[in-house]
C-alpha positions in Angstrom: 0.0 0.0 0.0 3.0 2.3 0.2 2.5 3.3 -3.4 -0.9 4.7 -2.5 -0.8 5.8 1.1 1.5 7.4 3.6 1.3 5.8 7.1 1.6 8.0 10.2 1.6 6.1 13.5 1.4 8.3 16.6 2.2 7.2 20.2 -0.9 8.2 22.2 -0.4 10.6 25.1 1.2 8.8 28.0 2.4 5.8 25.9 5.5 4.8 24.0 7.7 7.7 23.2 5.1 10.4 23.6 6.2 13.2 25.9 2.7 14.4 26.5 1.0 13.3 29.7 -2.0 10.9 29.4 -5.2 12.7 28.6 -7.6 10.6 26.7 -10.1 13.5 26.3 -7.5 15.5 24.4 -6.6 12.8 21.9 -9.4 13.3 19.3 -8.1 16.9 18.9 -4.6 15.5 18.6 -5.6 13.7 15.5 -6.5 17.0 13.8 -3.3 18.7 15.2 -1.1 15.9 13.7 -2.8 16.1 10.3 -2.4 19.9 10.3 1.2 19.8 11.4 2.0 17.3 8.6 0.1 19.3 6.0 -2.4 16.4 5.5 -5.7 17.7 4.2 -7.4 14.3 3.5 -6.8 11.1 5.5 -8.1 7.8 6.6 -8.0 7.0 10.3 -7.6 3.6 11.9 -7.9 3.0 15.7 -7.5 -0.1 17.8 -9.1 -0.5 21.3 -8.8 2.9 23.1 -7.3 4.3 19.9 -10.5 3.2 18.3 -12.5 5.2 20.9 -10.3 8.2 20.1 -11.0 7.7 16.3 -14.7 7.5 16.9 -14.7 10.7 19.0 -12.6 12.5 16.4 -14.9 11.4 13.5 -18.0 12.5 15.5 -16.6 15.9 16.5 -14.0 17.2 14.0 -14.0 15.2 10.8 -12.7 17.9 8.5 -10.5 16.0 6.0 -11.4 12.5 7.3 -12.4 10.3 4.4 -12.6 6.9 6.0 -12.7 5.5 9.5 -11.8 2.0 10.6 -12.1 1.0 14.3 -11.2 -2.4 15.8 -12.5 -3.3 19.2 -13.4 0.3 20.1 -15.2 0.5 23.4 -18.3 2.7 23.7 -20.4 3.6 26.7 -23.6 1.6 26.1 -26.0 -0.6 28.0 -25.0 -4.1 27.0 -26.9 -7.4 27.2 -23.6 -9.0 28.1 -21.7 -7.4 31.1 -18.8 -5.2 30.0 -15.5 -6.7 30.9 -13.5 -4.1 32.8 -9.8 -3.6 33.2 -8.9 -3.2 36.9 -7.0 0.0 36.4 -6.9 1.0 40.1 -5.4 -2.4 41.0 -2.8 -2.1 38.2 -2.0 1.6 39.2 -0.7 0.7 42.7 2.3 -1.3 41.5 2.9 1.2 38.6 3.1 4.0 41.2 5.5 2.0 43.3 7.7 1.3 40.3 6.9 -2.4 40.4 6.4 -2.6 36.7 6.9 -6.4 36.6 4.1 -6.8 39.0 1.8 -4.5 37.0 2.7 -6.4 33.8 1.8 -9.7 35.5 -1.6 -8.3 36.4 -2.2 -7.5 32.7 -1.1 -11.0 31.7 -3.6 -12.5 34.3 -6.5 -10.4 32.8 -9.1 -12.4 30.8 -8.3 -10.3 27.7 -4.9 -12.1 27.5 -5.7 -15.4 29.1 -7.1 -17.0 25.9 -5.0 -18.3 23.0 -1.3 -18.7 23.6 -0.5 -16.4 20.6 -2.5 -13.6 22.1 -0.8 -14.0 25.4 2.6 -14.0 23.8 1.8 -10.9 21.7 0.6 -9.2 24.9 3.7 -10.1 26.8 5.8 -8.6 24.1 3.8 -5.4 24.1 4.0 -5.1 27.8 7.8 -5.1 27.8 7.7 -1.5 26.7 4.7 -0.5 28.7 5.5 1.8 31.7 2.1 2.4 33.1 2.2 6.2 32.9 -1.4 6.3 32.0 -2.3 4.4 35.2 -0.2 6.7 37.4 -1.6 9.9 35.9 -4.6 9.0 33.9 -5.7 12.5 32.8 -9.3 13.1 31.7 -11.5 10.3 30.5 -13.2 10.1 27.1 -16.7 8.8 26.7 -18.1 7.8 23.3 -21.8 7.0 23.3 -24.1 5.5 20.6 -25.4 9.0 19.9 -21.8 10.1 19.2 -21.5 7.2 16.8 -24.7 8.2 15.0 -23.2 11.6 14.2 -20.3 10.1 12.2 -20.9 11.0 8.6 -17.8 9.4 6.9 -17.6 5.9 5.6 -16.7 3.6 8.5 -15.9 0.0 9.2 -16.0 -1.4 12.7 -14.5 -4.7 13.5 -15.0 -6.8 16.6 -13.9 -10.4 17.0 -15.2 -13.3 18.9 -12.8 -12.6 21.8 -13.5 -8.8 21.9 -14.9 -7.1 25.0 -18.7 -6.8 24.4 
């Protein structure tokens, strides 16, 4: 696809090499800021998990230039027939605050999201090696995306959710 598209991958606030503190509520605007800073006037946006929530919020509130949206496992605030599986962030934040990153990573690996197939657990273990828990220590403001927000999205969109996704 490199002959047709330019890929821009951004570390979310509080993750990876990002120097910005975690602030999920600010991230939809960050998408527009990155596009403007790079001189990108038309773009497609792909978001996975919390990044998918950011992509949905961006598409619902400031879609100028957005041509296509793809979200994968994007959580939204909705009443579900199946109980929503939660991540015990408070339980994971305590070892992160104490600098016990190995303990925090073990809590992630014990979570049902990673307890399934061995290849999922192995991929998660590899991802966790670089995870420092900054978003747990100083989480910033939350971001809520509702079904009404999703209804406001006017661009072409594809939403993917697999059998093992959180409801």
